[in-house]
Backbone of each chain as ProteinMPNN parsed JSONL, in Angstrom:
{"seq_chain_A": "XXXXXXXXXXXXXXXXXXXXXXXXXXXXXXXXXXXXXXXXXXXXXXXXXXXXXXXXXXXXXXXXXXXXXXXXXXXXXXX", "coords_chain_A": {"N_chain_A": [[135.079, 101.376, 103.31], [132.509, 98.708, 104.333], [130.028, 97.46, 106.118], [128.612, 94.821, 104.698], [125.226, 93.349, 104.352], [123.646, 90.628, 103.866], [120.648, 89.353, 103.183], [117.704, 86.605, 103.645], [117.307, 85.113, 100.494], [119.9, 85.785, 99.019], [121.962, 85.622, 100.717], [121.88, 82.9, 100.776], [122.675, 82.302, 98.468], [125.725, 83.995, 98.009], [126.812, 82.434, 99.616], [127.791, 83.774, 101.804], [126.847, 85.952, 104.519], [127.484, 88.251, 106.183], [130.002, 90.917, 105.558], [133.14, 92.662, 105.389], [133.384, 95.062, 103.008], [136.069, 97.482, 101.178], [134.473, 100.731, 99.813], [133.694, 103.341, 98.716], [131.255, 104.301, 97.769], [128.11, 103.163, 96.999], [127.613, 102.689, 94.551], [130.851, 101.924, 93.871], [130.599, 99.796, 95.8], [128.992, 98.056, 94.534], [130.408, 97.476, 91.827], [132.728, 96.135, 92.595], [131.368, 94.032, 93.573], [130.549, 93.117, 91.273], [132.669, 92.337, 90.108], [133.938, 90.314, 91.785], [131.766, 88.435, 92.265], [129.898, 87.881, 90.458], [127.269, 86.25, 89.881], [126.108, 87.216, 92.208], [125.953, 89.964, 92.092], [124.388, 90.326, 89.642], [121.918, 89.349, 90.669], [121.465, 90.978, 92.389], [120.649, 92.947, 91.109], [117.886, 93.006, 90.517], [114.968, 94.389, 90.185], [112.926, 94.053, 92.547], [115.457, 93.513, 94.808], [115.899, 95.389, 97.358], [117.301, 98.342, 99.037], [119.242, 99.155, 101.602], [121.063, 101.716, 103.425], [122.756, 101.822, 105.93], [120.389, 101.629, 107.454], [118.362, 102.836, 106.47], [115.975, 102.531, 104.017], [117.167, 103.121, 100.446], [117.681, 104.226, 96.89], [119.126, 105.836, 95.108], [122.411, 106.344, 94.105], [125.045, 106.2, 96.944], [127.354, 108.09, 99.38], [129.324, 106.201, 101.494], [130.536, 105.755, 104.46], [133.275, 104.889, 106.629], [132.073, 103.016, 108.414], [129.846, 102.185, 107.832], [126.599, 100.422, 107.442], [125.532, 98.241, 105.207], [122.643, 96.663, 103.732], [121.14, 94.473, 101.863], [118.044, 93.548, 100.448], [115.979, 90.929, 99.858], [112.8, 90.544, 98.061], [110.48, 90.828, 100.601], [108.994, 89.055, 102.733], [106.816, 88.835, 104.714], [105.47, 87.791, 107.846]], "CA_chain_A": [[134.631, 100.083, 103.967], [131.513, 99.138, 104.424], [129.74, 96.146, 106.41], [127.666, 94.608, 103.862], [124.708, 92.332, 105.156], [122.908, 89.921, 102.641], [119.341, 88.48, 103.554], [117.28, 85.54, 102.744], [117.88, 83.954, 99.474], [120.938, 86.449, 98.789], [122.547, 84.878, 101.7], [122.397, 81.462, 100.336], [123.742, 82.426, 96.435], [126.535, 84.109, 97.65], [127.32, 81.968, 100.812], [128.12, 84.698, 103.068], [125.659, 87.003, 105.366], [127.875, 89.661, 106.026], [131.195, 90.86, 105.164], [133.538, 93.986, 104.983], [133.976, 95.176, 101.413], [136.103, 98.491, 101.075], [134.109, 101.035, 98.917], [133.697, 104.91, 99.339], [130.007, 104.706, 97.391], [127.351, 102.224, 96.609], [127.645, 101.948, 92.995], [132.141, 101.209, 93.519], [130.772, 98.227, 96.155], [128.704, 96.976, 93.127], [131.352, 97.127, 91.344], [133.371, 95.183, 93.793], [130.749, 92.567, 93.747], [130.155, 92.201, 90.201], [133.867, 91.905, 89.711], [134.139, 89.006, 92.58], [130.45, 87.206, 92.001], [129.079, 88.061, 88.747], [125.72, 85.719, 89.966], [125.509, 87.953, 93.198], [125.526, 91.22, 91.287], [123.064, 89.977, 88.657], [121.051, 89.032, 91.827], [121.463, 92.501, 93.177], [120.132, 93.887, 89.756], [116.221, 92.91, 90.125], [114.523, 95.376, 91.025], [112.78, 93.613, 93.902], [115.879, 93.831, 95.581], [115.793, 96.553, 97.565], [119.299, 98.821, 99.25], [119.232, 99.899, 102.735], [122.381, 102.138, 103.992], [122.479, 102.574, 108.076], [118.979, 101.009, 108.034], [117.08, 103.753, 105.696], [116.09, 102.438, 102.423], [118.086, 104.178, 99.556], [117.634, 104.246, 95.43], [120.308, 106.539, 94.168], [123.763, 105.919, 94.719], [125.075, 107.114, 98.166], [128.709, 107.755, 99.672], [129.835, 105.126, 102.274], [131.634, 106.056, 105.473], [133.68, 103.466, 106.77], [131.25, 102.472, 109.256], [128.432, 102.408, 106.857], [126.093, 99.088, 106.911], [124.672, 98.414, 103.546], [121.968, 95.652, 103.495], [120.404, 94.165, 100.318], [117.121, 93.011, 100.983], [115.171, 90.437, 98.599], [111.847, 90.706, 98.804], [110.058, 90.864, 102.266], [108.488, 87.957, 102.404], [106.021, 88.666, 105.839], [106.034, 86.42, 108.833]], "C_chain_A": [[133.473, 100.066, 104.552], [131.236, 97.625, 104.869], [128.338, 95.421, 105.815], [126.923, 93.279, 104.657], [123.657, 91.783, 104.187], [121.294, 89.076, 103.437], [118.532, 87.6, 102.55], [117.832, 84.911, 101.454], [119.461, 84.377, 98.676], [122.241, 85.922, 99.456], [123.582, 83.401, 101.264], [123.12, 81.394, 99.174], [124.693, 82.696, 96.817], [127.343, 83.165, 98.76], [128.081, 82.308, 101.778], [127.077, 85.327, 103.154], [126.686, 88.138, 105.672], [129.536, 89.337, 106.251], [132.014, 92.204, 105.162], [134.184, 94.012, 103.626], [134.394, 96.775, 101.577], [135.452, 98.999, 99.833], [134.011, 102.147, 99.675], [131.942, 105.066, 98.503], [129.611, 103.304, 96.983], [127.246, 101.786, 95.672], [129.398, 101.559, 93.349], [131.52, 100.078, 94.548], [129.843, 97.656, 95.328], [129.093, 96.831, 92.747], [132.35, 96.608, 91.602], [132.591, 93.638, 93.565], [130.198, 92.215, 93.051], [131.595, 91.739, 89.676], [134.188, 90.458, 90.543], [132.993, 87.902, 92.403], [129.424, 87.866, 91.428], [127.417, 87.84, 89.212], [124.867, 86.686, 91.131], [125.273, 89.495, 92.632], [124.501, 91.284, 90.749], [121.723, 89.74, 89.674], [120.237, 90.687, 92.607], [121.012, 93.58, 92.529], [118.655, 94.164, 90.096], [115.703, 93.636, 91.004], [113.775, 95.508, 92.4], [113.606, 93.768, 94.516], [116.005, 95.164, 95.978], [117.163, 97.095, 98.573], [118.775, 99.481, 100.56], [120.808, 100.441, 103.343], [121.957, 102.687, 105.528], [121.038, 102.52, 107.991], [117.661, 102.042, 107.451], [117.282, 102.852, 104.633], [116.325, 103.614, 101.497], [117.48, 103.739, 97.967], [118.473, 104.815, 94.806], [121.382, 105.779, 95.272], [123.847, 106.823, 95.836], [126.512, 106.681, 98.318], [128.626, 106.916, 101.139], [130.706, 105.694, 103.314], [131.807, 104.876, 105.8], [133.264, 102.572, 107.708], [130.269, 102.442, 108.791], [128.12, 100.964, 106.885], [125.315, 99.708, 105.634], [124.262, 96.981, 103.449], [121.285, 95.558, 102.216], [119.63, 93.102, 100.799], [116.02, 92.691, 99.821], [113.779, 90.907, 99.035], [110.95, 90.383, 100.043], [108.979, 90.203, 102.203], [106.934, 87.735, 103.372], [106.12, 87.16, 107.087], [105.374, 85.291, 108.594]], "O_chain_A": [[133.116, 101.023, 105.237], [131.834, 96.678, 104.358], [127.241, 95.468, 106.371], [127.519, 92.434, 105.325], [122.817, 92.565, 103.742], [121.378, 88.177, 104.273], [118.515, 87.635, 101.319], [118.836, 84.202, 101.51], [120.079, 83.596, 97.952], [123.329, 85.813, 98.891], [124.746, 83.002, 101.293], [124.017, 80.591, 98.914], [125.473, 81.88, 96.326], [128.572, 83.212, 98.709], [128.826, 81.615, 102.471], [126.299, 85.43, 102.207], [126.348, 89.161, 105.077], [130.153, 88.377, 106.713], [131.239, 93.092, 104.806], [135.115, 93.336, 103.187], [133.514, 97.527, 101.994], [135.537, 98.314, 98.813], [134.151, 102.19, 100.898], [131.413, 106.147, 98.762], [130.417, 102.423, 96.686], [126.853, 100.629, 95.53], [129.446, 100.388, 92.974], [131.99, 99.014, 94.147], [129.892, 96.43, 95.423], [128.928, 95.635, 92.505], [133.127, 96.561, 90.649], [133.086, 92.517, 93.437], [129.376, 91.317, 93.238], [131.661, 90.815, 88.865], [134.679, 89.53, 89.9], [133.235, 86.695, 92.397], [128.353, 88.287, 91.866], [126.525, 88.678, 89.08], [123.66, 86.924, 91.161], [124.209, 90.048, 92.908], [123.621, 92.076, 91.088], [120.589, 90.008, 89.277], [119.177, 91.14, 93.038], [120.914, 94.738, 92.937], [118.183, 95.297, 90.009], [115.843, 93.637, 92.227], [113.814, 96.462, 93.177], [113.144, 94.4, 95.466], [116.195, 96.059, 95.156], [118.018, 96.252, 98.843], [117.885, 100.329, 100.49], [121.639, 99.598, 103.68], [121.209, 103.54, 106.004], [120.434, 103.459, 108.509], [116.481, 102.059, 107.801], [118.38, 102.414, 104.289], [115.875, 104.751, 101.638], [116.727, 102.765, 97.99], [118.712, 104.303, 93.713], [121.373, 105.161, 96.337], [123.181, 107.849, 95.966], [127.021, 105.657, 97.862], [127.651, 107.18, 101.844], [131.758, 106.164, 102.88], [131.062, 103.925, 105.562], [133.85, 101.51, 107.919], [129.423, 102.807, 109.607], [128.976, 100.168, 106.5], [124.827, 100.768, 105.24], [125.084, 96.106, 103.176], [120.911, 96.552, 101.593], [120.039, 92.08, 101.35], [115.397, 93.486, 99.117], [113.56, 91.513, 100.084], [110.934, 89.168, 100.244], [107.984, 90.674, 101.651], [106.086, 86.892, 103.079], [106.641, 86.045, 107.068], [105.663, 84.265, 109.209]]}, "seq_chain_B": "XXXXXXXXXXXXXXXXXXXXXXXXXXXXXXXXXXXXXXXXXXXXXXXXXXXXXXXXXXXXXXXXXXXXXXXXXXXXXXXXXXXXXXXXXXXXXXXXXXXXXXXXXXXXXXXXXXXXXXXXXXXXXXXXXXXXXXXXXXXXXXXXXXXX", "coords_chain_B": {"N_chain_B": [[103.645, 97.921, 121.723], [106.768, 96.32, 119.914], [107.792, 92.973, 119.738], [111.02, 91.248, 119.203], [111.883, 87.863, 119.026], [113.541, 84.919, 119.529], [113.038, 82.858, 120.818], [111.046, 80.609, 121.979], [107.051, 81.125, 122.788], [104.208, 82.552, 124.795], [101.46, 82.872, 123.925], [99.097, 82.774, 125.381], [99.579, 83.82, 127.79], [100.539, 85.894, 127.362], [98.737, 87.353, 126.16], [97.115, 87.883, 128.206], [98.812, 89.331, 130.339], [98.402, 91.511, 128.572], [95.622, 92.237, 128.741], [95.567, 93.14, 131.537], [94.777, 95.244, 134.073], [93.603, 97.528, 133.138], [90.968, 99.63, 132.7], [89.928, 101.447, 131.254], [89.594, 100.308, 128.596], [87.765, 98.396, 127.388], [87.941, 96.971, 124.911], [90.03, 94.18, 123.641], [91.535, 92.715, 120.761], [92.413, 89.936, 119.887], [95.356, 88.216, 118.152], [96.468, 84.932, 117.3], [99.175, 83.721, 114.986], [100.053, 80.528, 114.111], [102.619, 77.885, 113.668], [102.47, 76.187, 110.693], [102.77, 72.535, 109.699], [101.862, 71.527, 107.111], [101.061, 68.906, 106.337], [102.917, 67.478, 106.426], [104.91, 68.309, 104.896], [106.479, 70.61, 105.869], [108.915, 70.798, 108.222], [110.156, 72.318, 109.682], [110.295, 76.059, 110.005], [112.101, 79.11, 108.821], [112.832, 81.631, 109.756], [113.696, 85.099, 108.932], [115.2, 88.056, 110.246], [116.104, 91.454, 109.964], [117.666, 92.941, 112.116], [116.782, 95.722, 114.437], [116.067, 97.522, 111.922], [113.68, 95.687, 111.055], [111.948, 95.841, 113.587], [111.488, 98.447, 113.56], [110.13, 99.161, 111.275], [107.924, 97.914, 111.565], [107.135, 98.856, 113.518], [106.35, 101.33, 112.629], [103.734, 100.885, 111.07], [102.299, 100.436, 113.108], [101.582, 102.173, 114.517], [100.371, 103.591, 112.471], [98.304, 102.082, 111.997], [97.184, 102.465, 115.048], [96.81, 105.15, 114.798], [95.16, 105.075, 112.735], [92.845, 103.739, 113.543], [92.374, 104.707, 116.014], [93.343, 103.751, 118.805], [93.98, 102.639, 121.837], [96.37, 100.926, 122.291], [99.122, 98.906, 121.572], [100.082, 95.591, 120.815], [102.846, 93.535, 119.137], [104.047, 90.505, 119.251], [106.623, 88.867, 117.388], [108.18, 85.968, 116.47], [111.897, 84.568, 115.249], [114.415, 83.28, 113.706], [114.526, 79.519, 113.574], [111.31, 77.505, 113.594], [109.302, 75.575, 115.301], [106.357, 73.244, 113.538], [102.993, 73.701, 115.238], [104.547, 75.844, 116.864], [103.975, 79.256, 118.211], [103.941, 81.75, 116.152], [103.744, 84.139, 115.569], [101.761, 87.225, 117.431], [99.168, 89.226, 117.801], [97.543, 91.824, 119.751], [95.39, 94.221, 119.971], [93.94, 97.265, 121.527], [91.458, 99.091, 122.669], [88.293, 101.473, 122.832], [85.953, 100.378, 122.134], [84.978, 97.234, 120.283], [84.694, 97.029, 117.538], [86.946, 98.48, 116.186], [89.2, 97.591, 117.713], [89.25, 95.051, 116.397], [88.884, 95.543, 113.777], [91.651, 96.328, 113.641], [93.26, 94.741, 114.429], [93.302, 92.606, 112.053], [94.326, 94.366, 110.187], [96.642, 94.743, 111.01], [97.427, 92.534, 110.576], [97.186, 91.779, 107.917], [99.309, 92.953, 107.243], [101.939, 92.187, 108.22], [101.685, 89.602, 107.336], [102.505, 90.091, 104.755], [104.042, 92.003, 104.253], [105.703, 92.654, 105.944], [109.308, 93.071, 107.033], [110.924, 90.301, 106.783], [112.521, 87.305, 105.958], [111.177, 84.453, 104.682], [112.066, 80.676, 105.406], [111.209, 77.006, 104.343], [111.904, 74.371, 105.521], [111.511, 71.064, 104.5], [110.751, 67.354, 104.081], [111.529, 67.644, 101.278], [113.662, 69.029, 100.804], [114.734, 72.796, 101.146], [113.449, 75.761, 100.813], [113.013, 79.048, 99.525], [110.246, 81.034, 100.86], [107.612, 83.671, 99.24], [105.571, 86.267, 99.214], [102.251, 85.665, 98.311], [99.6, 85.703, 96.277], [97.116, 86.081, 97.107], [97.791, 87.039, 99.759], [99.05, 89.464, 98.573], [96.204, 90.482, 97.744], [94.799, 90.692, 100.182], [96.191, 92.15, 101.773], [95.186, 94.803, 100.176], [92.677, 95.681, 100.53], [92.879, 97.467, 102.446], [93.411, 99.399, 101.411], [93.518, 103.114, 100.871], [90.67, 105.469, 99.326]], "CA_chain_B": [[105.076, 97.236, 121.969], [107.07, 95.326, 119.142], [109.256, 92.348, 119.948], [110.834, 89.912, 118.469], [111.889, 86.781, 119.829], [114.064, 83.629, 119.05], [112.24, 81.565, 122.177], [109.163, 80.13, 121.82], [106.728, 82.403, 123.885], [103.094, 81.648, 125.269], [100.512, 83.718, 123.617], [97.657, 83.107, 126.484], [100.394, 84.54, 128.799], [101.212, 87.566, 126.682], [97.038, 88.242, 125.806], [96.978, 87.922, 129.962], [99.303, 90.524, 129.956], [98.219, 92.982, 127.779], [94.907, 92.887, 129.275], [95.768, 93.646, 133.116], [94.853, 96.493, 134.189], [92.952, 98.344, 131.843], [89.783, 100.11, 133.22], [88.993, 102.24, 130.386], [89.815, 99.868, 127.256], [86.251, 98.232, 126.846], [87.451, 95.914, 123.849], [90.984, 93.981, 123.418], [91.429, 91.985, 119.655], [94.259, 89.47, 119.458], [95.397, 87.279, 116.872], [97.981, 84.228, 116.841], [99.764, 82.511, 114.206], [100.993, 79.275, 114.281], [103.799, 77.44, 111.92], [101.847, 74.796, 109.907], [103.078, 71.062, 109.199], [101.512, 71.806, 105.547], [100.855, 67.59, 106.02], [104.448, 66.816, 106.55], [105.749, 69.251, 104.256], [107.667, 71.436, 106.49], [109.622, 70.253, 108.943], [110.917, 73.514, 110.539], [110.513, 77.169, 108.996], [112.944, 79.957, 109.635], [112.114, 83.182, 109.939], [115.426, 85.879, 109.353], [115.0, 89.506, 110.233], [116.853, 92.297, 109.717], [117.388, 93.478, 113.579], [116.512, 97.309, 114.274], [115.169, 97.581, 111.104], [112.155, 95.066, 111.095], [110.931, 96.76, 114.557], [111.17, 99.816, 113.315], [109.412, 98.992, 110.291], [106.483, 97.624, 112.453], [106.438, 100.317, 114.731], [105.533, 102.244, 111.875], [102.845, 100.088, 110.85], [101.463, 99.609, 114.328], [101.532, 103.387, 115.047], [99.565, 104.279, 111.749], [97.144, 101.059, 112.632], [97.133, 103.655, 116.243], [95.692, 106.485, 114.749], [93.547, 105.167, 111.705], [91.549, 103.019, 114.389], [92.646, 105.133, 117.563], [93.429, 102.681, 119.211], [94.857, 102.741, 123.146], [97.867, 99.99, 122.593], [98.975, 97.642, 120.166], [101.41, 94.45, 120.787], [103.048, 92.73, 118.658], [105.469, 89.76, 119.212], [107.403, 88.044, 116.526], [109.244, 85.018, 116.617], [112.579, 84.747, 114.338], [115.208, 81.939, 113.449], [113.717, 78.342, 113.889], [110.441, 77.628, 114.263], [108.767, 73.874, 114.703], [104.75, 73.255, 113.641], [102.585, 74.174, 116.498], [104.351, 77.059, 118.043], [103.255, 80.428, 117.898], [104.748, 82.42, 115.019], [102.859, 86.352, 115.887], [101.0, 87.352, 118.212], [98.994, 90.821, 117.502], [96.494, 92.457, 120.422], [94.909, 95.317, 119.908], [93.159, 97.496, 122.678], [90.441, 99.912, 121.891], [86.972, 101.525, 123.967], [85.003, 99.353, 121.404], [85.155, 96.327, 119.522], [85.218, 97.155, 115.948], [88.394, 99.605, 116.269], [90.117, 96.412, 118.009], [88.915, 93.91, 115.523], [89.75, 95.909, 112.075], [92.952, 96.964, 113.814], [94.021, 93.591, 114.696], [93.078, 92.076, 110.843], [95.038, 95.112, 109.55], [97.746, 94.8, 111.481], [98.173, 90.993, 110.499], [97.48, 91.631, 106.944], [100.784, 93.862, 106.894], [102.675, 91.168, 109.043], [101.816, 88.309, 106.656], [102.547, 90.237, 103.365], [104.964, 93.176, 103.862], [106.953, 93.534, 106.89], [110.63, 92.427, 106.9], [111.083, 88.872, 107.118], [112.58, 86.419, 105.102], [110.958, 82.818, 105.383], [112.196, 79.716, 104.703], [110.603, 76.028, 104.683], [113.004, 73.332, 105.333], [111.007, 69.223, 104.898], [111.442, 66.252, 103.19], [111.905, 67.84, 99.862], [114.632, 70.242, 100.932], [114.625, 74.093, 101.483], [112.892, 76.853, 99.954], [112.478, 80.27, 100.214], [108.882, 81.696, 100.648], [107.261, 84.892, 99.047], [104.343, 86.593, 99.147], [101.281, 84.757, 97.874], [98.367, 86.364, 95.555], [96.304, 85.904, 98.354], [98.219, 87.903, 100.9], [98.461, 91.334, 98.191], [94.807, 90.549, 98.007], [94.109, 90.979, 101.639], [96.388, 94.238, 101.668], [94.777, 95.63, 99.031], [91.225, 95.427, 101.222], [92.751, 98.493, 103.509], [93.772, 101.024, 100.791], [92.273, 103.977, 100.698], [90.673, 105.349, 98.001]], "C_chain_B": [[105.474, 96.325, 120.568], [107.913, 94.405, 120.209], [109.307, 90.894, 119.327], [112.059, 88.821, 119.264], [112.55, 85.488, 119.14], [113.569, 82.548, 120.021], [111.161, 81.653, 121.863], [108.594, 81.053, 122.703], [105.294, 81.923, 123.966], [102.144, 82.912, 125.199], [99.136, 83.438, 124.947], [98.638, 84.131, 127.089], [100.494, 86.265, 128.462], [99.47, 88.619, 126.296], [96.709, 88.48, 127.381], [97.124, 89.436, 130.53], [99.064, 92.112, 129.954], [96.878, 93.539, 128.225], [94.514, 93.381, 130.304], [95.679, 95.083, 133.256], [94.042, 97.519, 133.853], [91.486, 98.448, 132.155], [88.956, 100.816, 132.179], [88.666, 101.861, 128.879], [88.352, 99.358, 126.919], [86.665, 96.952, 125.74], [89.366, 95.278, 123.472], [91.101, 92.782, 122.184], [92.598, 91.2, 120.203], [93.786, 88.353, 118.315], [96.708, 86.576, 117.076], [98.179, 83.724, 115.643], [100.274, 81.364, 114.301], [101.377, 78.472, 113.15], [102.376, 76.244, 111.531], [102.932, 73.642, 109.634], [103.196, 70.991, 107.933], [101.54, 69.725, 105.594], [102.477, 67.142, 106.007], [105.33, 67.632, 105.794], [107.032, 69.958, 104.511], [107.638, 70.619, 107.53], [110.147, 71.718, 110.273], [110.796, 74.795, 109.404], [111.342, 78.047, 109.906], [112.11, 81.151, 109.014], [113.815, 84.215, 109.983], [114.831, 87.177, 109.563], [116.015, 90.46, 110.316], [116.836, 93.629, 111.437], [117.434, 95.05, 113.583], [115.961, 97.559, 113.285], [113.865, 96.954, 110.685], [111.225, 95.592, 112.035], [110.524, 97.756, 114.159], [110.059, 99.94, 112.088], [107.627, 98.457, 110.676], [106.246, 98.563, 113.316], [105.828, 101.326, 114.124], [104.372, 101.924, 111.31], [102.124, 100.207, 112.294], [100.916, 101.392, 114.731], [100.46, 103.786, 113.609], [98.177, 103.255, 112.046], [96.26, 102.351, 114.049], [95.904, 104.867, 115.522], [94.671, 106.149, 113.75], [92.702, 104.639, 112.861], [91.643, 103.396, 115.751], [92.506, 104.285, 118.709], [94.121, 103.253, 120.592], [96.433, 102.242, 123.407], [97.78, 98.685, 121.618], [100.14, 97.011, 120.86], [101.404, 93.487, 120.266], [104.323, 91.825, 118.699], [105.596, 88.852, 118.045], [108.408, 87.032, 116.407], [109.803, 85.24, 115.408], [113.685, 83.311, 115.226], [113.763, 80.713, 113.607], [112.506, 77.883, 114.443], [109.665, 76.239, 113.923], [107.082, 74.125, 114.821], [104.434, 73.183, 115.113], [102.981, 75.146, 117.111], [103.996, 78.19, 117.313], [104.274, 81.043, 116.885], [104.661, 83.66, 115.238], [101.523, 85.926, 116.517], [100.63, 88.83, 118.002], [98.038, 91.046, 118.758], [96.876, 94.055, 120.228], [94.168, 96.155, 121.614], [92.51, 98.797, 122.26], [89.221, 100.198, 122.907], [86.382, 100.516, 123.098], [85.795, 98.609, 120.687], [85.52, 96.22, 118.105], [86.118, 97.648, 115.707], [89.496, 98.277, 116.67], [89.983, 95.343, 116.719], [89.844, 94.2, 114.548], [91.215, 96.036, 112.596], [93.698, 95.732, 113.596], [94.322, 93.133, 113.36], [94.053, 93.043, 110.234], [96.36, 95.029, 109.435], [98.695, 93.172, 110.619], [98.192, 91.011, 108.994], [98.699, 92.451, 106.509], [101.881, 92.869, 106.869], [103.039, 90.366, 107.894], [102.195, 88.406, 105.057], [103.638, 91.296, 102.719], [106.128, 93.279, 104.692], [108.347, 92.565, 106.771], [111.075, 91.431, 107.365], [111.467, 88.591, 105.935], [112.518, 84.945, 105.64], [111.367, 81.643, 104.551], [111.778, 78.488, 105.107], [111.338, 75.069, 104.287], [111.872, 71.895, 105.467], [111.795, 68.553, 103.745], [112.05, 66.537, 101.905], [112.893, 68.884, 99.724], [114.247, 71.221, 101.501], [114.272, 74.871, 100.374], [112.257, 78.149, 100.972], [111.303, 80.818, 100.125], [108.579, 83.166, 100.419], [105.855, 85.084, 98.829], [103.448, 86.413, 98.491], [100.131, 85.862, 97.444], [97.969, 87.002, 96.472], [96.673, 86.94, 99.046], [97.996, 89.531, 100.585], [97.262, 91.449, 98.367], [94.685, 91.362, 99.129], [94.698, 92.006, 102.52], [96.0, 95.184, 101.101], [93.418, 96.215, 100.014], [91.508, 97.118, 101.708], [93.581, 99.751, 102.942], [92.645, 101.805, 100.78], [92.32, 104.973, 99.642], [90.377, 106.776, 98.0]], "O_chain_B": [[104.572, 95.628, 120.103], [108.518, 94.823, 121.196], [108.522, 89.982, 119.068], [112.967, 89.228, 119.988], [111.979, 85.062, 118.136], [113.823, 81.362, 119.812], [110.436, 82.589, 121.526], [109.322, 81.776, 123.383], [105.02, 80.934, 123.287], [102.026, 83.762, 126.082], [98.306, 84.333, 125.108], [98.434, 85.318, 126.833], [100.508, 87.322, 129.093], [99.188, 89.815, 126.218], [95.942, 89.408, 127.639], [96.33, 90.288, 130.929], [99.262, 93.14, 130.601], [96.655, 94.749, 128.238], [93.447, 93.988, 130.391], [96.36, 95.93, 132.679], [93.961, 98.462, 134.641], [90.762, 97.48, 131.924], [87.727, 100.848, 132.127], [87.948, 102.485, 128.098], [87.756, 100.032, 126.079], [85.88, 96.009, 125.644], [90.024, 96.183, 122.958], [90.715, 91.699, 122.625], [93.543, 91.679, 120.829], [92.746, 87.887, 117.851], [97.796, 87.151, 117.075], [97.185, 83.187, 115.154], [101.394, 81.462, 114.801], [100.81, 78.333, 112.066], [101.567, 75.717, 112.294], [104.053, 74.044, 109.322], [104.216, 70.561, 107.394], [102.188, 69.259, 104.657], [102.85, 66.235, 105.262], [106.527, 67.628, 106.082], [108.099, 70.01, 103.9], [106.711, 69.869, 107.835], [110.364, 71.705, 111.484], [111.099, 74.657, 108.218], [111.43, 77.986, 111.133], [111.214, 81.398, 108.208], [114.745, 84.078, 110.777], [113.795, 87.361, 108.925], [116.995, 90.033, 110.927], [116.229, 94.677, 111.657], [118.121, 95.613, 112.731], [114.875, 98.036, 113.616], [113.035, 97.595, 110.04], [110.051, 95.834, 111.754], [109.353, 98.114, 114.283], [109.218, 100.839, 112.087], [106.552, 98.662, 110.113], [105.161, 98.956, 113.746], [105.018, 102.095, 114.642], [103.799, 102.946, 110.933], [100.954, 99.851, 112.16], [99.807, 101.593, 115.228], [99.541, 104.494, 114.02], [97.091, 103.776, 112.301], [95.15, 102.876, 113.969], [94.734, 105.197, 115.715], [93.557, 106.673, 113.737], [91.7, 105.322, 113.072], [91.16, 102.697, 116.642], [91.513, 104.24, 119.436], [94.794, 104.279, 120.494], [97.315, 102.678, 124.146], [96.932, 97.914, 121.17], [101.032, 97.665, 121.399], [100.589, 92.579, 120.422], [105.424, 92.208, 118.302], [104.66, 88.103, 117.764], [109.568, 87.405, 116.226], [109.178, 85.773, 114.491], [113.769, 82.754, 116.321], [112.553, 80.915, 113.707], [112.442, 77.795, 115.669], [109.42, 75.811, 112.795], [106.517, 74.812, 115.672], [105.185, 72.791, 116.006], [102.215, 75.638, 117.939], [103.751, 78.219, 116.107], [105.454, 80.698, 116.949], [105.675, 84.335, 115.062], [100.694, 85.027, 116.376], [101.528, 89.672, 117.999], [97.486, 89.949, 118.847], [97.888, 94.754, 120.274], [93.993, 95.493, 122.637], [93.116, 99.533, 121.481], [89.023, 99.357, 123.783], [86.399, 99.457, 123.726], [86.95, 98.901, 120.378], [86.402, 95.521, 117.604], [86.455, 97.273, 114.584], [90.483, 98.045, 115.971], [91.042, 94.968, 116.217], [90.944, 93.706, 114.3], [92.047, 95.776, 111.727], [94.599, 95.623, 112.765], [95.531, 93.122, 113.129], [94.855, 92.39, 109.565], [97.099, 95.137, 108.457], [99.851, 92.899, 110.295], [99.107, 90.345, 108.511], [98.963, 92.521, 105.308], [102.609, 92.652, 105.9], [104.175, 90.282, 107.429], [102.241, 87.469, 104.261], [104.014, 91.496, 101.564], [107.215, 93.777, 104.399], [108.275, 91.388, 106.419], [111.689, 91.512, 108.429], [111.096, 89.201, 104.932], [113.211, 84.357, 106.471], [111.142, 81.529, 103.346], [111.817, 78.42, 106.336], [111.542, 74.775, 103.109], [111.41, 71.703, 106.592], [112.726, 68.812, 102.982], [112.949, 65.837, 101.44], [112.996, 69.56, 98.701], [113.436, 71.038, 102.409], [114.677, 74.716, 99.222], [111.658, 78.334, 102.032], [111.173, 81.263, 98.984], [109.105, 83.98, 101.179], [105.086, 84.247, 98.356], [103.586, 87.196, 97.552], [99.815, 86.774, 98.209], [98.244, 88.164, 96.771], [95.902, 87.899, 99.024], [97.452, 90.428, 101.228], [96.89, 92.383, 99.077], [94.49, 92.576, 99.071], [94.219, 92.572, 103.503], [96.329, 96.341, 101.362], [93.359, 97.442, 100.083], [90.655, 97.973, 101.47], [94.151, 100.672, 103.527], [91.44, 101.56, 100.722], [93.341, 105.377, 99.087], [90.236, 107.376, 96.935]]}, "name": "protein", "num_of_chains": 2, "seq": "XXXXXXXXXXXXXXXXXXXXXXXXXXXXXXXXXXXXXXXXXXXXXXXXXXXXXXXXXXXXXXXXXXXXXXXXXXXXXXXXXXXXXXXXXXXXXXXXXXXXXXXXXXXXXXXXXXXXXXXXXXXXXXXXXXXXXXXXXXXXXXXXXXXXXXXXXXXXXXXXXXXXXXXXXXXXXXXXXXXXXXXXXXXXXXXXXXXXXXXXXXXXXXXXXXXXXXXXXXXXXXXXXXX"}
């Protein structure tokens, strides 16, 4: 299980901002999203979208703990 | 210090508080960013942050500015949530022994905050809502600080 957070246009696209999704790794999480919401999966694949696990940016697949927090971050716009 | 706030804040008071009781500072520079109405195109600006992550990223850049410009102190206040035109969005103050470092550090931090800080910005106006991404101008401003 992971708590998944979407920011910016990604939450508008998906229609949710925060959700628990069962997955033991980032790759498995992406797979579940691909099945449930192909448009969101597509958007998450964009190179400009960064991924943070437990508030640290990651670029490769990582294992997720039951209380992991995964955030998908579209290009940061500044304030 | 880095502070995110949903509530409006008074930049004048923030500057007064920042300047108080400094006998060795010599120079404080500050910048206040104010939400624009864009000639009626924007009714409300909404800034989304990632609590914890956003503060830490800004703190990392504040620490880099402190080292690069030998600052004595830095304060960043940033609004999140809905912001009306005319309200302060961002306030940066830098303290240094002399003015050049204070001015430059303030400029440096603003270029980072305007272009790369972890915020997501949405403008809502009569024509609907749109997400704003950094402009080429923001990127050029940031490139000024790259060390070769």
